[in-house]
C-alpha positions as CSV (number, residue, x, y, z in Angstrom):
1,M,262.1,51.7,10.9
2,A,259.8,54.2,9.0
3,I,259.3,57.8,10.2
4,K,255.5,58.0,11.8
5,V,253.5,60.9,10.6
6,L,250.5,62.3,12.1
7,V,248.3,64.3,9.5
8,V,246.2,67.1,11.0
9,D,243.4,68.7,8.8
10,D,239.7,69.5,8.8
11,S,239.7,68.6,5.1
12,S,239.2,64.8,4.4
13,F,240.5,65.7,0.8
14,F,243.5,67.1,2.0
15,R,244.0,64.7,4.7
16,R,243.8,61.9,2.0
17,R,245.9,63.8,-0.6
18,V,249.0,64.4,2.0
19,S,248.7,60.9,3.2
20,E,249.0,59.4,-0.2
21,I,252.3,61.6,-0.9
22,I,253.7,60.5,2.6
23,N,253.0,57.0,2.2
24,S,254.4,57.0,-1.1
25,D,258.1,57.5,0.4
26,P,259.3,54.2,2.0
27,R,261.0,56.2,4.5
28,L,257.6,57.6,5.8
29,T,254.4,56.2,7.2
30,V,251.3,57.9,8.5
31,V,250.1,56.4,11.6
32,G,247.2,58.6,12.2
33,N,244.8,61.3,11.2
34,A,243.0,64.3,13.1
35,T,240.4,66.5,12.2
36,N,241.1,69.4,14.4
37,G,243.8,70.3,17.0
38,K,242.1,68.7,20.0
39,E,242.1,65.5,18.4
40,A,245.8,65.9,17.4
41,C,246.4,66.5,20.9
42,E,245.2,63.4,21.9
43,L,246.7,61.2,19.3
44,V,250.0,62.6,20.0
45,K,250.2,60.9,23.3
46,V,249.0,57.7,21.9
47,L,250.7,57.4,18.6
48,Q,254.1,59.3,19.4
49,P,254.6,60.6,15.9
50,D,257.8,61.6,14.8
51,V,256.5,64.5,12.7
52,I,253.0,66.0,12.6
53,T,251.5,67.8,9.5
54,M,249.2,70.5,10.8
55,D,246.7,72.9,9.1
56,I,246.1,76.3,10.7
57,E,242.5,76.8,10.7
58,M,240.3,74.1,12.0
59,P,237.2,73.8,14.2
60,V,237.1,72.8,17.8
61,M,240.8,73.8,18.4
62,D,243.0,75.7,15.3
63,G,246.5,74.7,14.6
64,I,248.4,77.4,16.5
65,T,246.6,76.4,19.8
66,A,247.2,72.9,19.2
67,V,251.0,73.4,18.5
68,R,251.4,75.2,21.8
69,E,249.8,72.5,23.6
70,I,251.6,69.6,21.8
71,M,254.9,71.4,22.8
72,K,253.6,71.3,26.3
73,I,252.6,67.7,26.5
74,A,255.0,65.8,24.0
75,P,257.2,68.2,22.0
76,T,257.3,67.0,18.4
77,P,258.5,68.4,15.1
78,I,255.5,70.1,13.2
79,L,255.2,71.2,9.9
80,M,252.5,73.8,9.0
81,F,250.5,74.2,6.0
82,S,249.7,77.6,5.1
83,S,247.8,79.8,2.6
84,L,249.9,82.5,1.0
85,T,248.0,85.4,2.2
86,Q,248.5,88.3,4.4
87,D,246.2,86.8,7.1
88,G,247.8,83.2,6.4
89,A,251.6,84.9,6.7
90,K,250.5,86.2,10.2
91,A,248.8,83.0,11.3
92,T,252.1,81.0,10.0
93,L,254.7,83.2,11.8
94,D,252.3,82.7,15.0
95,A,252.7,79.0,14.9
96,L,256.5,79.2,14.4
97,D,256.4,81.4,17.7
98,A,254.2,78.6,19.0
99,G,256.9,76.1,18.4
100,A,256.3,74.9,14.7
101,L,259.5,74.1,12.8
102,D,258.6,74.9,9.5
103,F,255.7,75.4,6.9
104,L,254.8,75.0,3.2
105,P,252.0,76.6,1.3
106,K,248.7,74.6,1.4
107,K,248.6,74.9,-2.5
108,F,250.9,72.3,-3.9
109,E,251.1,74.6,-7.1
110,D,252.8,77.3,-4.7
111,I,255.3,74.8,-3.5
112,A,257.0,74.0,-6.7
113,R,256.9,74.3,-10.5
114,N,255.6,71.0,-11.1
115,R,253.8,68.4,-8.9
116,D,256.7,66.1,-8.8
117,E,258.9,68.7,-7.4
118,A,256.2,69.5,-4.9
119,V,255.8,65.8,-3.9
120,D,259.7,65.4,-3.5
121,L,259.9,68.6,-1.5
122,L,257.0,67.7,0.8
123,Q,258.7,64.2,1.7
124,K,262.2,65.5,2.2
125,R,260.9,68.4,4.7
126,V,259.0,65.7,6.6
127,A,262.2,63.4,6.8
128,E,264.5,66.4,7.7
129,L,262.0,67.6,10.5
130,A,261.9,63.9,11.8
131,G,265.3,64.1,13.3
132,K,264.4,67.3,15.6
133,R,262.7,65.5,18.3
134,F,265.6,65.8,20.5
135,Y,266.3,69.2,19.3
136,L,262.8,70.3,20.8
137,R,263.0,68.2,24.0
138,R,266.4,69.6,24.8
139,N,264.9,73.1,24.4
140,N,262.1,72.1,26.7
141,G,259.6,71.7,24.1
142,S,260.8,75.0,22.4
143,S,257.6,76.9,23.5
144,A,259.2,78.2,26.6
145,A,262.0,79.5,24.4
146,I,259.9,80.8,21.7
147,K,257.8,82.6,24.3
148,S,260.7,84.6,25.6
149,L,261.6,85.6,22.1
150,S,258.4,87.0,21.5
151,T,258.6,89.7,24.5
152,P,259.6,92.9,23.2
153,P,263.3,93.6,24.7
154,V,264.4,96.3,26.8
155,R,265.6,98.9,24.2
156,S,269.2,98.4,25.1
157,T,272.3,100.5,24.2
158,A,275.9,99.0,23.3
159,A,277.0,100.3,26.8
160,T,274.3,98.3,28.5
161,M,275.1,95.2,26.1
162,T,278.8,95.2,27.5
163,E,277.5,94.0,30.9
164,T,276.0,90.8,29.5
165,R,277.7,87.6,31.2
166,V,279.6,85.5,28.6
167,L,278.1,82.0,28.9
168,P,280.2,78.7,28.6
169,A,280.0,77.4,25.0
170,A,278.1,74.5,23.8
171,T,281.3,72.6,23.2
172,A,280.1,69.3,22.5
173,S,279.0,70.2,19.2
174,C,282.0,72.4,18.3
175,G,284.5,69.7,19.5
176,R,282.7,67.2,16.8
177,T,282.9,69.7,14.1
178,M,286.3,70.4,14.9
179,T,287.2,66.9,14.3
180,E,285.2,66.8,10.9
181,H,286.5,70.2,9.4
182,A,289.9,71.5,10.7
183,T,289.2,74.9,9.4
184,I,286.4,75.5,11.9
185,S,287.1,77.1,15.1
186,R,286.4,75.7,18.4
187,M,283.9,77.9,20.3
188,P,285.9,79.4,23.2
189,L,284.7,80.1,26.6
190,R,285.4,83.7,25.8
191,F,285.0,84.6,22.1
192,R,287.9,87.0,21.0
193,A,287.4,89.8,18.2
194,S,289.5,89.4,15.3
195,G,290.3,93.1,15.0
196,K,288.9,93.4,11.6
197,K,286.9,96.6,10.5
198,Y,283.5,96.1,9.1
199,Q,281.0,98.1,7.3
200,L,278.0,95.5,6.8
201,V,276.5,92.5,8.6
202,A,274.9,89.9,6.1
203,I,272.8,87.0,7.4
204,G,271.2,84.2,5.2
205,T,268.7,81.5,6.3
206,S,265.8,79.1,5.5
207,T,264.2,76.4,7.5
208,G,264.0,77.6,11.0
209,G,265.3,81.0,10.0
210,P,262.4,83.0,11.4
211,V,263.0,82.1,15.1
212,A,266.7,82.4,14.7
213,L,266.8,85.5,13.1
214,Q,264.3,87.0,15.9
215,K,266.8,85.5,18.7
216,I,269.7,87.2,17.2
217,L,268.1,90.6,16.1
218,T,266.4,91.2,19.5
219,Q,269.8,91.0,21.2
220,L,271.3,94.0,19.1
221,P,271.0,97.4,20.5
222,A,269.0,100.1,19.1
223,N,272.2,102.3,18.2
224,F,273.9,99.2,16.1
225,P,276.5,101.0,13.9
226,Y,276.1,98.9,10.9
227,P,273.3,98.2,8.4
228,I,272.2,94.4,8.0
229,I,270.8,92.7,5.3
230,L,268.7,89.7,5.8
231,V,268.0,86.9,3.3
232,Q,265.3,84.4,4.5
233,H,263.7,81.9,2.0
234,M,260.0,83.1,2.5
235,P,257.0,83.5,0.1
236,M,256.4,86.9,-1.3
237,T,253.3,87.5,0.9
238,F,255.3,86.6,4.1
239,T,258.2,88.8,4.0
240,A,256.4,92.1,4.9
241,A,254.4,90.7,8.0
242,F,257.8,88.9,9.2
243,A,259.6,92.5,8.8
244,A,256.9,94.1,10.6
245,R,257.0,91.5,13.4
246,L,260.7,91.9,13.8
247,N,260.6,95.8,13.9
248,N,257.9,95.7,16.8
249,L,260.4,93.2,18.8
250,C,263.7,94.7,17.8
251,G,265.8,97.7,19.2
252,I,267.2,98.0,15.9
253,E,264.6,99.0,12.8
254,V,263.7,96.1,10.4
255,K,262.2,96.8,7.0
256,E,261.1,94.8,4.0
257,A,263.9,96.0,1.5
258,Q,262.6,98.2,-1.3
259,D,264.6,99.1,-4.7
260,G,266.8,102.0,-4.0
261,D,267.0,102.0,-0.3
262,I,270.2,103.3,0.9
263,L,271.7,101.5,3.6
264,R,271.7,102.9,7.0
265,A,273.4,102.0,10.2
266,G,271.1,100.3,12.7
267,V,268.7,99.1,10.1
268,A,268.0,95.5,8.9
269,Y,266.5,95.0,5.4
270,L,264.8,91.9,4.8
271,A,264.9,90.6,1.2
272,P,261.1,90.7,-0.2
273,G,260.0,87.2,-1.3
274,G,259.9,86.3,-4.9
275,Q,262.6,88.5,-5.7
276,Q,266.3,89.1,-5.6
277,M,268.1,91.7,-3.2
278,M,271.2,92.9,-4.6
279,V,273.8,95.3,-3.0
280,D,274.9,98.2,-5.5
281,G,276.9,101.1,-5.8
282,R,280.2,102.0,-3.4
283,A,280.4,101.0,0.0
284,T,279.9,104.5,1.3
285,G,276.2,105.4,0.4
286,A,275.4,101.5,-1.0
287,R,272.0,101.1,-2.3
288,L,269.8,97.8,-2.6
289,R,268.6,96.8,-6.0
290,I,265.3,94.8,-6.0
291,I,265.0,92.5,-9.1
292,D,263.0,89.6,-10.4
293,G,266.1,87.3,-10.9
294,G,264.4,85.3,-13.4
295,D,263.0,81.5,-13.5
296,R,266.2,79.8,-13.5
297,M,266.8,80.5,-9.9
298,N,265.9,78.2,-7.3
299,Y,265.6,80.5,-4.5
300,K,264.0,84.0,-4.6
301,P,265.4,85.5,-2.5
302,C,268.6,83.6,-3.0
303,V,271.5,84.0,-0.3
304,D,274.4,83.5,-2.9
305,V,272.9,86.5,-5.0
306,S,272.9,88.9,-2.2
307,F,276.3,87.7,-0.6
308,G,278.0,87.8,-4.0
309,S,276.9,91.4,-4.7
310,A,278.2,92.3,-0.9
311,A,281.4,91.1,-1.6
312,K,281.6,93.1,-4.8
313,V,280.7,96.6,-2.9
314,F,282.1,96.0,0.4
315,N,285.0,93.3,-0.4
316,E,286.5,92.3,3.0
317,R,284.4,94.7,5.4
318,V,281.3,92.1,5.9
319,L,280.6,90.1,8.6
320,S,278.4,87.4,7.3
321,I,276.5,84.5,9.0
322,V,274.9,81.3,7.7
323,L,272.2,80.0,9.8
324,T,269.9,76.9,9.5
325,G,268.3,75.9,6.5
326,M,267.8,73.1,4.0
327,G,270.0,72.9,1.0
328,A,273.4,74.8,0.3
329,D,272.1,78.2,-0.7
330,G,274.8,80.6,0.5
331,R,277.8,78.7,-0.1
332,E,278.9,80.3,-3.3
333,G,278.1,83.8,-2.0
334,A,280.1,83.0,1.1
335,R,282.9,81.6,-0.8
336,M,283.1,85.0,-2.8
337,L,282.9,86.9,0.6
338,K,285.9,85.1,2.0
339,A,288.1,85.2,-1.3
340,N,287.6,89.0,-0.8
341,G,288.9,88.8,2.7
342,S,285.2,89.1,4.6
343,T,284.4,87.1,7.5
344,V,282.1,84.1,7.3
345,W,280.5,82.0,10.5
346,A,278.1,79.1,10.3
347,Q,275.3,78.1,12.9
348,D,276.5,74.8,14.6
349,E,274.7,71.7,13.9
350,D,273.1,71.2,17.4
351,S,271.1,74.4,17.5
352,C,269.9,74.0,13.8
353,V,266.4,73.0,12.7
354,V,268.2,71.9,9.7
355,Y,271.9,71.5,9.2
356,G,272.0,72.1,5.5
357,M,273.1,75.5,4.4
358,P,275.6,76.0,7.3
359,Q,276.9,72.4,6.9
360,A,277.9,73.2,3.3
361,V,279.8,76.3,4.2
362,A,281.6,74.5,6.7
363,K,282.3,71.4,4.8
364,A,283.5,73.7,2.1
365,G,286.2,75.2,4.4
366,I,284.7,78.5,4.1
367,S,283.4,79.5,7.7
368,S,285.9,80.4,10.4
369,H,283.6,79.8,13.4
370,D,280.8,77.1,14.0
371,L,278.7,79.0,16.5
372,P,275.6,77.9,18.7
373,L,272.6,80.2,18.0
374,D,272.3,81.4,21.7
375,R,275.8,82.8,21.3
376,I,275.7,84.4,18.0
377,A,274.4,87.8,18.8
378,E,277.0,87.9,21.6
379,C,279.7,87.2,19.4
380,I,278.7,89.8,16.7
381,L,278.7,92.1,19.4
382,I,282.3,91.3,20.5
383,E,283.6,91.2,17.0
384,L,282.3,94.5,16.2
385,G,283.8,95.9,19.3
386,L,280.4,96.5,20.8
387,S,281.1,94.5,24.0
């Protein structure tokens, strides 16, 4: 059965253009069109689409408000179309907070280098998101969970974090992964630290990453004793806004990385969009280099580039985590980290928006643990001896 798609946009030209692309894929079919958010909310109850594509700026009801309403009445995977401007970045992040799962630039030339690549990416993204209706409904429409993430946390310290209760693991997915990949550890009821020493935490992600990063970083104490590097696939105009948003929500400091930044404890450095972030120098006093990276790279920023450079500088003293995302970026960088003795974890399938990047790491036998998102921060604190 074809994947049912509802297209929402106030531009008749854009609705027609998106509908033609979706209908040209035999896996997909457009079952309806809406010209504003209010119409979308009405149609979603009648048509029960598997995926919705949603514009942000529309009359009557804007896309962000519509996302919130849809998550209340009929949680459905939503792909936002956004302009690559600072205002567009803020609005898109608001939409992700409201429950949307992913976004693409509204100008197709900004999606990929040529039209065929852009069409293929849009079709793949819609097909990937279609399988996430259960994910949304299991999380109570996602909006309640996201709302809690948007509330600034108590500026906790490591001492207060030790009082956090260890919750039972989501063992169903972990048990399945154990069967498929013998190298992955089952998530225990109480996670036990390995006893290794660390100097850096490195996290890479793509689709679904903004919400996942927010969930993890808001649980870290203000006196977190190590620097953190973050690689999120994101356009150039989005990363500054995303870093500022995280900084407002988190106890630790979060900033968009700049060339020459010296890595400091308790600071998370977000790789700038459209460029590559590399760790340079020696472990003591390591700096960040921000470079163009060239047209040959599929991802800018690229998790493999950042992880690989961290492996060369910090050797076995990196705690690295590959989160939700499409594709396999991070696998080769994680392989380098593991070869040097560092620790590699992957997010588990059930808690991922797209189980691509973590799956690539798990299938290659690189990751030692397959962790549900809601326990990753807890496990970081235990592994680092902070809880």
